[in-house]
C-alpha distance (Angstrom), angle and dihedral (degrees) to the residues before:
residue distance angle dihedral
M1 . . .
E2 3.78 . .
G3 3.79 126.3 .
Q4 3.76 136.8 3.7
A5 3.82 93.9 -90.1
A6 3.82 91.7 54.8
K7 3.81 91.2 47.4
L8 3.80 91.7 49.7
A9 3.82 91.0 48.4
A10 3.81 91.2 50.6
M11 3.81 91.4 49.1
R12 3.81 90.3 49.6
D13 3.80 91.8 49.0
F14 3.81 91.2 50.4
V15 3.82 93.9 48.7
E16 3.80 90.8 46.9
Y17 3.81 90.4 50.4
V18 3.80 91.6 53.3
I19 3.83 96.8 42.2
R20 3.79 116.6 8.6
G21 3.80 112.5 -133.9
R22 3.82 94.7 13.8
W23 3.82 98.6 112.2
A24 3.81 92.1 65.3
T25 3.81 92.4 53.6
V26 3.81 101.5 49.3
L27 3.78 133.5 70.2
P28 3.79 113.1 -91.8
P29 3.80 115.5 -111.7
T30 3.78 115.9 -88.2
E31 3.78 121.0 -119.0
Q32 3.81 88.3 -104.9
E33 3.82 90.9 52.3
L34 3.80 90.4 49.1
K35 3.81 91.1 50.4
G36 3.81 90.4 48.6
T37 3.80 94.4 50.0
M38 3.79 124.9 80.7
V39 3.78 119.3 -160.7
L40 3.78 117.5 -162.4
A41 3.77 131.0 -169.9
V42 3.78 109.8 -153.4
P43 3.78 116.1 -170.9
L44 3.78 114.7 -144.1
V45 3.77 109.4 -129.4
E46 3.76 93.0 177.9
A47 3.78 134.6 3.0
S48 3.77 135.8 178.5
A49 3.78 132.4 -163.5
K50 3.76 136.9 170.9
V51 3.76 111.6 -147.4
R52 3.76 125.9 171.7
T53 3.75 142.9 131.2
G54 3.76 125.8 -131.6
F55 3.75 129.6 16.8
A56 3.77 129.3 -32.1
V57 3.77 116.6 -97.9
N58 3.80 107.9 -124.6
D59 3.76 134.1 178.0
E60 3.81 109.7 -84.0
Q61 3.84 93.5 -112.6
D62 3.82 90.0 56.0
Y63 3.81 90.9 68.0
S64 3.80 92.5 64.2
A65 3.83 93.1 55.7
A66 3.80 119.2 113.9
A67 3.80 92.7 -108.6
W68 3.78 133.4 101.0
T69 3.77 115.5 -110.2
G70 3.76 126.3 -167.0
V71 3.78 143.3 86.1
I72 3.77 135.4 -81.3
P73 3.81 107.5 -138.4
M74 3.80 110.7 -138.5
K75 3.78 126.1 -159.3
W76 3.77 132.2 172.9
T77 3.79 111.8 -156.9
S78 3.75 134.1 167.2
Q79 3.77 124.0 -124.3
A80 3.83 129.3 -142.6
P81 3.82 113.6 -60.1
V82 3.81 116.3 -100.4
A83 3.81 117.3 -149.4
D84 3.80 119.2 -131.6
P85 3.83 105.6 -109.2
R86 3.82 89.1 -139.8
G87 3.81 91.8 56.9
N88 3.79 130.2 85.7
P89 3.84 106.3 -71.8
G90 3.82 90.5 -158.8
I91 3.80 92.9 67.1
P92 3.80 111.4 82.7
A93 3.79 121.2 -150.4
P94 3.82 108.8 -88.0
A95 3.80 121.2 -114.5
N96 3.81 93.7 -101.5
I97 3.82 88.5 58.2
Q98 3.83 95.9 41.2
N99 3.82 91.0 49.3
Y100 3.80 97.6 38.1
S101 3.78 118.5 159.0
R102 3.79 131.5 163.1
P103 3.80 114.9 -101.0
Q104 3.79 112.2 -103.5
């Protein structure tokens, strides 16, 4: 990543990916924060993922083995926003924070 403008743009893009509309509502990073932050672009040469729904399909004899079979459903969800007690209590959390959800 070359240059302060490119670094700032990458930081903005990351913040906007995590919480859409957030960059416009927060203070921009200071020069010291920019100097203390490294932004890397890492190209993926190869990636692998296993994605499926439901149960694995095993050979019929595998189901009689003395082992548990099944799935563990995983979910990552946000909770209600919590205001910083040092902040301004008169400023409510904006809609993009109140209605936060991970990008799909």
